[in-house]
C-alpha positions as CSV (number, residue, x, y, z in Angstrom):
1,M,29.0,-21.4,4.5
2,T,26.6,-19.3,6.5
3,Q,24.0,-20.4,8.4
4,L,20.5,-18.2,9.9
5,T,18.7,-19.7,12.2
6,I,15.6,-17.8,14.1
7,T,14.0,-19.6,17.1
8,N,10.7,-18.5,19.4
9,L,11.2,-14.6,18.3
10,T,8.7,-12.4,19.5
11,Q,9.0,-8.5,19.0
12,I,6.9,-5.7,21.6
13,Q,6.7,-2.4,20.0
14,R,5.0,0.1,21.5
15,G,3.5,-2.2,24.0
16,Q,2.2,-4.5,21.1
17,T,3.2,-7.9,19.8
18,L,4.5,-6.8,16.4
19,F,5.3,-10.7,15.2
20,K,5.9,-14.0,16.7
21,I,8.3,-16.1,14.9
22,T,8.8,-19.7,15.6
23,R,11.3,-21.3,13.9
24,L,13.2,-19.4,10.3
25,S,16.0,-20.6,8.9
26,A,18.0,-19.8,5.6
27,Q,22.0,-20.4,4.2
28,T,24.9,-19.3,1.9
29,G,22.7,-19.4,-1.7
30,D,19.5,-18.4,-0.5
31,R,18.1,-15.5,-2.2
32,I,15.3,-14.5,0.2
33,G,12.4,-11.7,-0.6
34,L,10.8,-10.7,2.6
35,I,7.6,-8.8,1.9
36,G,4.4,-7.5,3.7
37,R,2.7,-4.1,3.9
38,N,4.1,-1.3,5.8
39,G,4.8,-1.3,9.9
40,V,4.3,-5.1,9.6
41,G,7.8,-4.8,10.9
42,K,9.8,-6.4,8.2
43,S,13.0,-4.0,8.5
44,T,12.8,-4.6,12.5
45,L,13.3,-7.8,11.6
46,A,16.1,-7.1,9.5
47,K,17.6,-5.4,12.2
48,L,17.4,-7.8,14.6
49,I,19.2,-10.1,12.5
50,C,22.4,-8.3,11.8
51,G,22.2,-6.8,15.5
52,V,21.3,-3.2,15.3
53,D,18.2,-3.9,17.6
54,S,17.7,-6.6,20.6
55,A,14.5,-8.8,20.4
56,S,11.6,-8.3,23.2
57,T,12.1,-12.5,23.2
58,G,13.6,-16.0,21.5
59,R,16.6,-16.3,20.1
60,I,18.1,-15.4,16.4
61,N,21.3,-17.2,15.4
62,V,24.1,-16.1,12.6
63,D,27.9,-17.2,12.8
64,S,28.9,-15.0,10.5
65,A,28.8,-10.7,9.9
66,V,26.0,-9.3,8.7
67,T,26.3,-6.5,6.1
68,Y,22.9,-4.1,6.6
69,V,21.9,-1.8,3.4
70,P,19.1,0.2,5.0
71,Q,16.3,2.3,3.8
72,M,17.6,5.2,1.7
73,V,18.1,8.7,3.4
74,A,18.4,12.1,2.2
75,T,21.0,13.3,0.1
76,H,21.6,16.6,-1.7
77,D,25.1,15.8,-3.8
78,K,23.6,13.1,-6.2
79,S,19.9,12.2,-7.3
80,G,18.2,9.6,-5.3
81,G,18.8,6.3,-8.0
82,Q,22.3,7.6,-7.5
83,A,22.8,7.8,-4.1
84,E,21.0,4.1,-3.7
85,F,22.8,2.1,-6.1
86,Q,26.0,3.3,-4.6
87,R,25.3,2.2,-0.9
88,I,24.3,-1.2,-2.7
89,R,27.6,-1.7,-4.9
90,T,30.0,-0.3,-2.0
91,A,28.1,-3.0,0.0
92,L,28.4,-5.7,-2.8
93,M,32.2,-4.7,-2.8
94,A,33.2,-5.9,0.2
95,H,32.0,-9.6,-0.6
96,P,30.3,-10.3,2.4
97,A,29.0,-13.8,3.7
98,A,25.3,-12.5,4.7
99,L,23.6,-9.3,3.0
100,I,20.3,-7.7,3.7
101,L,18.8,-4.6,1.3
102,D,16.3,-2.7,2.5
103,E,13.9,-1.3,-0.4
104,P,17.0,-1.6,-3.0
105,S,15.4,-0.7,-5.8
106,A,14.0,2.8,-4.8
107,N,14.8,5.2,-7.2
108,L,16.1,3.3,-9.3
109,D,15.4,3.7,-13.1
110,E,15.4,1.1,-15.2
111,N,19.4,0.5,-16.5
112,H,20.3,0.3,-12.8
113,Q,17.5,-1.4,-11.9
114,A,18.5,-4.7,-14.3
115,Q,22.0,-3.7,-13.0
116,L,21.2,-4.6,-9.7
117,I,19.4,-8.1,-10.6
118,K,22.0,-9.1,-12.6
119,E,24.6,-8.3,-9.5
120,L,22.4,-9.7,-7.2
121,Q,21.5,-13.2,-9.1
122,Q,25.6,-13.9,-9.4
123,Y,25.3,-12.8,-5.5
124,P,27.1,-15.5,-3.5
125,G,26.0,-15.7,0.2
126,L,22.7,-15.5,2.2
127,L,20.6,-12.8,1.0
128,I,17.7,-10.8,2.0
129,V,15.6,-8.3,-0.2
130,I,13.0,-5.9,1.9
131,S,10.9,-5.2,-1.5
132,H,7.7,-4.0,-3.1
133,D,9.0,-4.2,-6.1
134,R,7.3,-7.3,-8.2
135,H,9.3,-7.2,-11.0
136,L,12.4,-7.2,-8.4
137,L,11.5,-10.0,-6.7
138,N,9.8,-12.3,-9.9
139,A,13.5,-12.2,-11.1
140,V,15.5,-12.3,-7.9
141,A,14.2,-14.3,-4.9
142,T,13.9,-18.1,-4.6
143,R,12.5,-18.3,-1.3
144,I,9.4,-15.5,0.1
145,W,9.3,-14.4,3.4
146,A,5.3,-13.3,3.5
147,L,5.4,-11.3,7.3
148,K,2.0,-10.7,7.9
149,E,-0.8,-10.8,10.9
150,Q,2.3,-11.3,13.3
151,H,3.4,-14.4,11.7
152,V,6.0,-15.5,8.5
153,T,4.5,-17.6,5.9
154,V,7.8,-19.5,4.3
155,F,6.8,-20.4,0.5
156,E,9.6,-22.2,-2.3
157,G,9.9,-19.8,-5.5
158,N,9.1,-16.6,-6.5
159,F,7.2,-13.4,-5.4
160,E,4.3,-13.8,-8.3
161,Q,4.4,-18.1,-7.7
162,Y,4.1,-16.9,-4.0
163,Q,1.1,-15.0,-5.0
164,D,-0.9,-17.6,-7.0
165,W,-0.3,-20.0,-4.5
166,A,-1.5,-17.0,-1.5
167,N,-4.6,-16.7,-4.0
168,H,-5.4,-20.4,-4.0
169,R,-4.7,-21.1,-0.6
170,Y,-7.2,-17.6,0.1
171,Q,-9.5,-18.9,-2.3
172,Q,-9.8,-22.6,-0.6
173,Q,-9.9,-21.1,2.5
174,L,-12.9,-19.3,2.2
175,T,-14.7,-22.1,0.9
176,D,-13.7,-24.6,3.6
177,Y,-15.1,-20.9,5.6
178,E,-18.2,-20.7,4.0
179,R,-18.6,-25.0,3.7
180,D,-18.2,-24.9,8.0
181,R,-20.6,-22.3,8.7
182,R,-23.6,-23.7,6.7
183,Q,-22.9,-26.6,8.3
184,H,-23.1,-24.9,11.9
185,H,-26.2,-22.8,10.6
186,R,-27.5,-26.0,9.6
187,L,-26.9,-27.8,12.4
188,Q,-28.0,-24.9,14.9
189,A,-31.6,-24.7,13.0
190,T,-32.0,-28.4,13.4
191,V,-31.3,-27.9,17.2
192,N,-34.1,-25.1,17.6
193,E,-36.4,-27.4,15.6
194,R,-36.7,-30.6,17.4
195,K,-36.8,-28.2,20.7
196,N,-39.7,-26.6,19.1
197,K,-41.2,-29.9,18.2
198,A,-41.1,-31.0,21.4
199,N,-42.9,-27.8,22.8
200,Q,-45.4,-28.4,20.4
201,I,-46.3,-32.2,21.4
202,R,-46.4,-31.0,25.0
203,Q,-48.9,-28.6,24.3
204,G,-51.2,-31.2,22.2
205,K,-51.2,-29.0,19.4
206,G,-53.5,-30.3,16.6
207,M,-54.8,-32.5,19.0
208,T,-58.7,-32.8,21.1
209,R,-59.0,-32.8,24.6
210,K,-60.0,-36.1,24.7
211,E,-56.8,-37.3,22.8
212,R,-54.5,-35.6,24.7
213,G,-55.7,-36.7,27.8
214,N,-55.6,-40.5,26.4
215,G,-52.2,-39.8,25.4
216,R,-50.3,-38.0,27.7
217,S,-47.7,-40.3,28.6
218,L,-46.8,-41.1,25.0
219,L,-46.4,-37.3,24.4
220,E,-43.9,-36.9,27.3
221,K,-41.9,-39.9,25.9
222,T,-41.6,-38.6,22.4
223,A,-41.1,-34.8,23.5
224,G,-38.4,-35.9,25.9
225,K,-37.0,-38.4,24.0
226,M,-36.7,-35.4,21.0
227,E,-35.5,-32.9,23.6
228,R,-33.1,-35.5,24.3
229,N,-31.9,-35.8,20.7
230,A,-32.1,-31.9,20.5
231,K,-29.4,-31.9,23.4
232,K,-26.7,-34.0,21.9
233,L,-27.4,-32.5,18.3
234,A,-25.9,-28.9,21.0
235,K,-23.5,-30.5,22.0
236,R,-21.8,-31.4,18.8
237,A,-22.7,-27.6,17.5
238,D,-20.5,-26.5,20.5
239,R,-17.8,-29.3,19.7
240,Q,-17.6,-28.0,15.8
241,V,-14.9,-25.5,15.6
242,T,-16.2,-22.9,13.1
243,P,-12.9,-21.4,12.0
244,E,-12.1,-17.9,11.3
245,K,-12.8,-15.6,8.0
246,P,-9.8,-15.8,6.0
247,F,-8.0,-12.3,5.7
248,E,-8.2,-10.0,2.7
249,D,-6.6,-7.1,2.0
250,Q,-9.4,-4.9,0.7
251,G,-9.0,-2.1,-2.2
252,I,-9.0,0.8,-1.0
253,K,-10.4,4.4,-2.7
254,V,-9.1,7.8,-1.7
255,M,-11.4,10.9,-3.6
256,A,-10.2,14.1,-4.0
257,T,-11.9,16.7,-2.0
258,D,-13.1,20.0,-3.0
259,L,-9.6,21.9,-5.1
260,P,-9.6,25.4,-5.6
261,P,-10.7,27.2,-9.0
262,F,-8.1,27.7,-11.4
263,T,-8.1,30.4,-14.1
264,G,-6.7,30.4,-17.1
265,K,-5.1,27.8,-20.0
266,T,-1.6,27.1,-19.0
267,V,0.1,25.8,-15.6
268,V,3.5,25.5,-16.0
269,S,5.5,27.4,-18.9
270,V,9.0,26.5,-19.5
271,R,10.7,28.6,-22.0
272,H,14.7,28.3,-22.7
273,L,15.1,26.8,-19.0
274,T,18.9,25.6,-18.5
275,L,19.2,24.1,-16.0
276,S,22.4,23.0,-13.6
277,R,23.2,21.0,-10.1
278,G,26.5,22.4,-8.9
279,T,29.0,22.5,-11.8
280,Q,27.0,19.1,-13.2
281,R,24.8,20.9,-16.7
282,L,21.4,19.2,-16.9
283,L,19.1,20.8,-19.0
284,R,19.4,23.3,-22.2
285,N,17.0,25.5,-23.7
286,A,14.3,23.4,-22.0
287,N,10.4,24.0,-23.8
288,V,7.7,22.9,-22.0
289,T,4.0,23.9,-21.5
290,V,1.4,21.9,-18.8
291,K,-2.2,22.8,-19.3
292,P,-5.1,22.3,-16.6
293,G,-6.4,18.3,-16.2
294,E,-2.3,17.9,-18.1
295,R,-1.3,14.4,-15.8
296,V,2.4,14.4,-17.4
297,A,5.3,11.8,-16.1
298,I,8.4,13.0,-16.4
299,T,10.9,9.7,-17.6
300,G,14.8,9.7,-17.2
301,P,18.5,7.8,-16.3
302,N,19.3,9.0,-12.8
303,G,20.8,11.9,-12.4
304,S,19.4,13.6,-15.1
305,G,17.4,16.6,-13.6
306,K,14.1,15.2,-12.6
307,T,14.2,15.8,-9.3
308,T,15.5,19.1,-9.9
309,L,13.4,20.1,-12.5
310,L,10.8,19.5,-10.2
311,H,11.9,21.5,-7.5
312,R,12.7,24.9,-9.7
313,I,9.3,24.7,-10.4
314,V,7.9,24.4,-7.0
315,T,10.0,27.7,-6.3
316,R,9.7,29.3,-9.7
317,E,12.8,29.8,-10.8
318,D,13.5,31.9,-13.8
319,G,12.5,30.7,-17.1
320,I,9.6,28.5,-15.5
321,H,5.9,30.8,-15.4
322,L,3.6,29.4,-12.8
323,S,-0.2,30.3,-13.0
324,D,-1.0,32.4,-10.1
325,S,-4.2,30.4,-9.5
326,A,-2.0,27.0,-9.1
327,Q,-1.4,26.0,-5.4
328,I,1.4,23.6,-5.3
329,G,0.5,20.3,-3.3
330,Y,4.7,19.2,-3.2
331,F,5.6,15.5,-2.1
332,Q,9.3,15.5,-2.3
333,Q,11.9,12.6,-1.8
334,D,13.6,14.2,1.3
335,L,11.9,13.2,3.8
336,T,13.9,15.1,7.1
337,E,10.8,17.3,6.9
338,L,8.9,14.5,9.1
339,T,11.1,13.7,11.9
340,G,9.9,16.1,15.0
341,S,8.1,15.2,17.9
342,L,4.3,15.9,16.3
343,T,2.0,12.6,17.0
344,V,1.1,11.7,13.1
345,L,-2.3,13.0,13.2
346,Q,-0.9,16.7,14.9
347,T,1.1,16.6,11.8
348,V,-1.6,15.8,9.2
349,L,-3.7,18.2,10.7
350,A,-1.4,21.0,11.2
351,H,-1.5,21.1,6.7
352,T,-5.2,20.6,6.2
353,K,-8.4,22.4,6.2
354,L,-10.4,19.6,6.5
355,D,-12.1,18.4,9.5
356,E,-10.4,16.0,11.7
357,N,-12.5,13.1,10.6
358,R,-11.9,13.3,6.6
359,V,-8.6,13.6,7.7
360,R,-9.2,10.4,9.5
361,Q,-10.6,8.8,6.6
362,V,-8.2,9.0,4.3
363,M,-5.9,8.0,6.4
364,G,-7.6,4.9,6.9
365,A,-7.8,4.5,3.6
366,L,-4.2,4.4,2.8
367,G,-3.1,1.9,5.8
368,L,-2.9,4.2,8.9
369,P,-5.3,3.0,10.9
370,A,-6.4,4.5,14.5
371,Q,-3.4,3.1,16.1
372,F,-0.5,5.5,14.6
373,Y,-2.8,8.5,15.4
374,D,-1.0,9.2,18.7
375,Q,2.3,8.0,17.4
376,P,5.1,10.5,17.2
377,V,6.5,10.8,14.0
378,H,10.1,9.9,14.3
379,S,8.9,6.4,15.3
380,L,7.3,5.4,11.8
381,S,9.1,3.3,9.0
382,G,10.2,4.8,5.5
383,G,6.4,3.5,4.1
384,E,4.3,5.0,6.7
385,L,6.3,7.9,6.4
386,V,5.2,8.0,2.7
387,K,1.9,7.1,3.6
388,V,1.5,10.4,6.5
389,Q,3.4,12.9,3.4
390,L,0.8,11.5,0.7
391,V,-2.1,12.3,3.5
392,Q,-1.4,15.2,3.7
393,V,-1.1,16.1,-0.1
394,I,-4.3,14.9,-0.9
395,T,-5.7,16.4,2.3
396,G,-4.3,20.0,1.3
397,N,-5.9,22.6,-0.9
398,Y,-4.1,22.1,-4.1
399,N,-4.8,22.4,-7.0
400,V,-2.1,21.0,-8.2
401,L,0.4,18.2,-7.6
402,I,3.8,17.8,-7.8
403,L,5.0,14.1,-6.8
404,D,8.8,12.7,-6.2
405,E,9.0,9.3,-6.7
406,P,5.6,8.9,-4.5
407,T,5.1,4.8,-4.7
408,N,8.8,4.5,-3.6
409,F,8.0,2.2,0.3
410,L,4.5,2.4,-0.4
411,D,3.0,-1.5,0.1
412,M,0.9,-2.8,-3.2
413,S,-2.3,-1.7,-1.5
414,A,-1.1,1.5,-0.9
415,I,0.3,2.0,-4.4
416,G,-3.3,0.8,-5.9
417,A,-5.0,3.7,-3.6
418,L,-3.2,6.1,-4.6
419,Q,-3.1,5.7,-8.7
420,N,-6.7,5.4,-8.5
421,F,-6.7,8.5,-6.6
422,L,-4.2,10.4,-9.1
423,S,-5.9,8.3,-12.1
424,A,-9.5,10.4,-11.2
425,Y,-8.1,13.6,-9.9
426,P,-9.4,17.2,-11.7
427,G,-6.5,19.1,-11.0
428,T,-3.1,18.9,-12.9
429,V,-0.6,16.2,-12.0
430,I,3.4,16.2,-12.7
431,F,5.3,13.4,-11.3
432,V,7.9,11.8,-11.1
433,S,8.5,8.0,-11.2
434,H,10.6,4.7,-12.3
435,D,7.2,2.3,-11.9
436,M,6.2,1.5,-15.6
437,S,2.8,0.4,-14.7
438,F,2.3,3.1,-12.0
439,R,3.2,5.5,-14.9
440,E,1.4,4.2,-17.5
441,A,-1.7,4.1,-15.5
442,V,-1.6,7.4,-14.3
443,A,-0.2,9.6,-16.9
444,T,-1.8,11.5,-19.9
445,R,1.7,12.4,-21.4
446,E,4.8,11.9,-20.5
447,L,8.4,14.0,-20.8
448,S,11.7,12.3,-20.9
449,I,15.5,14.2,-20.2
450,Q,18.0,12.4,-22.6
451,N,21.4,14.3,-23.1
452,Q,20.3,17.4,-21.0
453,Q,17.4,17.7,-23.3
454,L,13.2,17.8,-22.6
455,I,11.6,15.7,-25.2
456,D,8.2,16.2,-25.8
457,P,6.7,13.2,-27.8
458,T,3.2,15.1,-27.2
459,L,1.7,11.6,-25.6
460,T,-1.4,11.2,-25.2
461,A,-3.3,8.8,-23.3
462,V,-5.7,6.1,-24.7
463,D,-8.8,7.2,-26.5
464,D,-11.7,6.6,-23.6
465,T,-9.6,8.7,-21.4
466,L,-11.8,11.7,-20.2
467,S,-10.3,15.3,-21.4
468,A,-9.3,17.6,-18.4
469,D,-13.2,19.9,-19.2
470,Q,-15.2,16.2,-19.0
471,T,-12.6,14.8,-15.9
472,M,-13.8,18.4,-14.0
473,L,-17.5,17.5,-14.9
474,R,-16.8,14.1,-13.2
475,F,-15.4,15.9,-10.2
476,K,-19.0,17.9,-10.2
477,I,-20.8,15.5,-10.8
478,D,-19.0,13.5,-7.6
479,Q,-18.9,16.0,-5.2
480,M,-22.9,17.0,-5.4
481,M,-24.1,13.7,-5.0
482,L,-22.1,13.9,-1.7
483,A,-24.5,16.9,-0.8
484,E,-27.4,16.6,1.0
485,E,-29.6,17.8,-1.1
486,V,-28.9,16.4,-4.1
487,D,-29.6,19.5,-7.6
488,W,-30.8,16.5,-10.0
489,D,-31.7,19.2,-12.4
490,E,-28.1,20.2,-12.3
491,I,-26.2,16.4,-12.4
492,R,-28.2,16.0,-15.4
493,R,-27.8,18.6,-17.2
494,L,-23.7,18.3,-16.4
495,R,-24.1,15.1,-17.5
496,K,-25.2,15.9,-21.1
497,M,-21.8,18.0,-21.5
498,M,-20.2,15.3,-20.9
499,K,-21.7,13.4,-23.8
């Protein structure tokens, strides 16, 4: 039986404490979901457990070899999903006593996700899964390690059960905080009231001079009693420990910047396209048109050609016509371009026309606060690298966004921010994502690659979704509202056009 014990572990990174763990333990048969926001140290903890890195202080004892499958690296001979699944299968076929998987469902299509879940449920050893995939965590994890604010909270159950418990715990902590804060304020108010009353008694307010003279000793006695009582209450207030307000993940919003003007009725036109990767045929005689303002999701099994199709659109291959007024922001799975020596802020500023203050606002909204600005890009985690590239795309001067699996490695808050941004984006979006919830929230239309055919079921958005023209009008109104001098007549005119 494999036994893992972590004792008094502290990890310091770039001069800052990443996490402190007093004690953690696990053994054969445990299936642990390790969760937390990007950059809190999940992958670092995994590397410490399997011996890839060394801890700053503390002890990690594990009596069996640990197999670690890190976040996927770039690959060019097969799709990201195929490469990821092959790495996991190779690890499982070795029958390791302990296995750590870092974002194993990234890039996997629905069929491969189902197969992965089945195999992990049957895995007999000690399993630790680092993931932001709620479906995977609910299906596989029997225990949650939640890494948050430098500490690990252990919960027995899956992710959904943990989330219910965490929400209830937060509400209880918030209730306790508000109650204690009110008590402290009432106590302090009573102290101030007694002090003021003592001063009023000494001053003899409301009494004649004769009454003040006759009752001076009594007044002093009463005032002194009031002051002593106030001091006792003040000491009690000082001893009372008011708990800190519990931490709450704030919803984050990112708004589109001014877009380059777009002219024409078609963004992308694909005619009689045959697509191959090496000797493998991916598409035959594909035909499709994408109009301005559409948000098109491309689906299909791993290896069917989704990424290849996006790349061919960007490079304007034969059979693909791209409007001359299309300015493309391209997010791709391969993050090797972000491994240079530039800092995070330098990397983003090199790809935008926005001023530095606006760039900092967007970075903060996507979970890249000030402490990241001066860090070299090569030191970031997978999720942080994804965020940097997304910031480059969001702050770029583009009216067409082409995104290949943009939610991979993102924490749930960042996924929500990206989802809100794209849903309100007035330009055109073409994207690939295996996250069904994300697709349903963002896409106004879906194309599917099946058996070398590009199928266009001409799906439309729900009835209350704004048309492309209405989306652009709403965007113009939002921009005008941000101006120093608001043209209300023009805003009213645009609002009438939306009705």
